[in-house]
C-alpha positions, -999 to 999 in steps of 0.1 A, spaced: 570 461 395 565 450 361 531 442 357 500 466 344 486 485 373 454 466 367 469 433 375 488 446 405 454 460 418 441 423 415 471 410 434 465 436 460 429 425 465 436 388 470 466 394 492 440 414 514 418 388 515 443 364 528 454 392 554 420 402 567 398 369 561 419 342 563 444 355 591 425 383 609 391 367 609 400 334 609 374 324 582 397 297 566 369 288 540 382 321 525 412 301 510 387 293 482 392 331 473 429 330 476 442 296 462 438 277 430 415 244 433 447 223 430 474 251 446 506 236 467 519 254 495 556 246 506 558 256 543 591 257 558 601 224 575 570 205 562 563 184 533 546 199 504 506 204 510 482 201 479 446 213 473 425 238 488 410 215 516 444 206 529 457 242 528 426 254 545 436 230 573 473 237 575 463 278 578 437 266 607 463 248 626 490 275 619 470 305 629 454 290 658 485 272 670 507 302 668 480 328 681 486 351 647 465 379 650 474 398 616 496 396 586 508 424 562 518 412 529 538 433 508 549 431 470 586 435 462 583 423 426 559 412 402 564 396 368 544 380 338 558 346 335 538 332 302 503 326 316 513 331 349 525 359 373 555 355 398 554 376 429 581 381 454 574 397 486 577 403 523 553 394 552 550 404 586 528 383 610 514 397 643 512 374 671 492 376 703 522 378 728 531 410 711 561 398 689 562 397 650 577 371 626 591 385 593 592 363 564 599 364 526 576 346 500 573 335 464 538 329 448 531 318 414 499 333 406 475 313 378 441 327 367 409 302 376 376 310 366 386 347 355 404 354 389 440 356 397 449 332 427 477 316 441 488 287 427 522 279 444 533 293 475 567 290 494 580 309 523 605 311 549 613 332 579 640 360 579 658 342 610 
């Protein structure tokens, strides 16, 4: 990682909010603490989705539809890119049927109201 530990800690905290609040607790309003107001996600096999409300609805449908019980995000690399941070990582989704899904992702982080949040989020599966 090529960012200071204080920034790495802030990123881990937001990623943990996604894991525990959005996914595990299914508190989809918590995307407000994860994504910027005008964030974009680029899910596999779907069109670009923009704005926190639409992103919350995407996660509501995806998590409940796939019956995702948990997620673990692991940062592989994070670098400052001007005013933003670019994170490359791996994710593991735990499903109710005992299976898991391995993913990789890239997140562009931006500061909003003094907090680092996901601004652009793209991922795909390993298989």
